[in-house]
N, C-alpha and C positions, 0 to 999 in steps of 0.2 A: 818158397816161403808161404806160410799160412797167414792170411789176413781176414779176420772176421769183424764186421762192423754192424752196429745196429743203433737206431735212435731210441732214446729212453726218456721217460718222465714227461712232465707237462711242458717242458721247453724243447722237447725233441732233440736233446743233446746227443751227438754221436759218440758212442763208446767203441773203442777198438781193442781187439785182442790180436797180438802178433807173436808168431812162433816160427821156428825154422821148419816145422812140419808137425804132423800128428804124433802124439806120444812124447812131446818135448816140453821143456820149460817154456813159459810165455811171459809176455809183458802186456799189461792192461793200460790203456790210455784213456784218461778222463772218465772214470766211473761216476756219473752223475746220479740224480735222483731216479730211483726205480731200476737201476742198472745191475744191481747185484744178482738178480735172478737170471738176467741175460748172460752175464759173465759165467755164472755157474752152468748154464745150459751149453755154452760154447766149450767150456772146460770139460764137461762130461762127454759131449759129442766127439771131441777130438783127443780125449785122454791127455789133457794138458795140466801143467803145474805152474800157476802164476808165481813168479818170484819178484816181480817189480811192478810198481804202479807209477806211471808218468802223469803229471798234472801240468797241463799247458798254462793254466792260470787258476787263481783262487776263487773265482766266482762260484756261487753255490750250485749252479746247474752243472758244473763240471767236477765238483769235489764232494758232493753229498755222500757218496758211498766209498770215498777213499779209505776211511778208517775201517768200515766193515769188510771191504774186499781185502785190504792189506792184512787185517787181523785174521780173517778166515783162513788165508793161505800162508800166513807168516811171511808176507812180502814186504820189501822196502819201498817206501814212497819217495819220489823225487819231485822237488818243486823249487822255483827260484826264491831266494831269500826275501825279495821284496813282497812276495805274496804269501809267505809262510804263515803269517799271523792270521790269514783268512781260513786256514784249516780249522782253527779253534774258535774263530770269531767271524763267520761268513757274513753276518749282518753288517759288518763294516764296509762291505763292498756292494751292498744291495741298493737298488733303486726303491723309492717309495712304493711303486707298483708291485715289485716283487715282495717286499716286506708285507704289503697288504694281502697278497695271496697266502702268506704263511701265518697271518695274524690269527691268534687263537690256538695254534698248535703248540704242543710241547716238544721242542726239538733241542737236543743236546749234541754239541759237536766237540770233538777233541782230536788232537793229532794222533796219527798211528804211533805205535811203539817205536817204529824205526823210520826216521825221516832223514833224507840226505838233500843237501842244497846243491843246485846246479848253477854253473856259470856260463857266460857267453863263450862260444867256441869249444866248450868241453866235449870230449869224445867219450861216450859211454859204450860199454859192451855188456849187454844184459840178455840172458837166455840165448846166447850165441848170436845175437843180432846187434849190429853197430848202430848207434844213434849219435848225431851231432846236435848240440844245443845251440839254437839261435835266439838270443835275448831280443825280443821285439816289443818294447813297451809302447803304450798308447791306449790300448784297451784297458789294461791294468799296468801298474808299474812293473810287475813281475811276469808279464806275458812272455812265453817262450814258444818256439816251434821246434819240433824234433824231426830231423831228416835221417832217413836210413837208405843205404844203397839197395837197389832192386835188380837182381841178376836172375832173370828168368828167360830162357830161350824162346818161350812162347810169347813173351812180351819184350822183344829186343828193342822196341821203340821207347821203353821206359827206363830211365837211368836211376831214378830214386823216387822215394815216397816222402811227402812232406805232411806231417801232422800239424796243421796250422792253427789249431785251436780257434780262437775268435779274432785272429789277426786278419785272415783272408778267407773270404767265401767265394762261391761261384757268383760273380757279378757284383760283389759288394765287399765291405769290410766290417769289422766289429765296431759297435757304437763306442763313443768316447765321452759320453755325458754322465757316466756313473762315477762314484767315488774312486779316485785313483786313475781315472782316464784323462787323456789329454790329446786333443786332435792334432796339434802341431807335432807332438812326439810320435803319434801314429804315422803321420805322413813321412817323417824322417825314417821310421822303421821300415816302411814299405819301400822307400827309396834305397835304403842301405841293405836290407835283408831279403827283400822279395824280388825287386827288379833285376838284380844281378844273377838270379838263378837261371838254370837252363830250361828251355821251353819244354823239354820232354819229362820234366818232373811232374808226377801226379800228385795233386793236392787233395788230402783227406781232411776236410774242415770240421770244426766243432758243431756246425749245424748245416743242414742241407746236403745237396748232392756233391759228389766228387767233381773235380775239374782238373785243369793242368795249368802250369805257369804260362805256357804258350797261349792258351785260350784266354787267360786273364790279361796277359800283356796286350792282347789284340782287342779285347772287348770290355774289360772292367773299367768303368768311367773314372775311378779313383787312380788306377795305375796309368791310364791314358793321360789324365791331367798332370800327374806328377812327372811323367816322361816328357810331356810338352814343356813343362816348366824347366826341367833339367836341360832340354835341348836349347831352350832360349837363354840359358844361363841364369835363370831366376831362382833355382832351387825348387823344392816341392811347393806347389801352389795349392792352398786349401780349396777343394771343391765344396759344393753345397753338401752339408751333412745329411746322409740318409742311411747310415749303417744300421745293422740289426741290433 
C-alpha cells in the first residue's frame, strides 16, 4: 500500500493520499487549505488517479480544497450528512479566531459536483482499498474516522490504519468548544469508538504526528481518564479540557 501524507496550510492540517501502489487509482483524505498543490505533486510522482475524497469532518481546515481537488480529478467526495452543510457554508463551523484570520478575504465555497454521504459502520471500497466508517461526533456532529486494513509483511505488527481526523491526536483530542462540538459527546465517542480498537492500529491524525492506539491507551490523559471511569462503573468522566 502507498500512503503519502503532508501538513498543509496555516493550520498544519494533515492531508493523506492512499493507493494500492504506484500507477493506481487513489483516495485523498482531508484536502485542507493549500493542499491542492501537494496532492498534485504526490499524484505526479506516483502516477496516481484520484477517484475519491474522504472528509473526516466539515471544518474549513479540512475541507478548503475538497471542491477543487474533487473537480480537478472528477472524484467523488464522501462526508457525514451532519457536516455536509459545511462544504458550502464553512463559516457555520468556525471559531471567532478563525473567522478573524479570514476576515477581508473573498472566499467562495460550494459542494463538489459529486457528493456521497457516509453512515456509521459503512464499508467502502475505493480505489481498491477498503475503508470502514466510524461516526465519532463530539468535535463536530458529523465527525468520522476511516479505518483501513494494513497488510504489509514489512510491518506485520500493524493490523490497520485509522485516519482519525480531529477525534484523536497524539497525546490529546480535538477541541469541543466550536459550533457543533460537545465535550460529553466526544467522551462517549472515545469510549465507544476508540478504546475498543486494537493496540496495533496506527493512528494518522488530522494534525501532528502519527501514533498508535496502544500508545494513546497507555499515555493519552483523556483515554486514561475515560478508562478509569469505565473501570469504576461511572462511565466516561470529563477531564479538564485542553484539546487542540
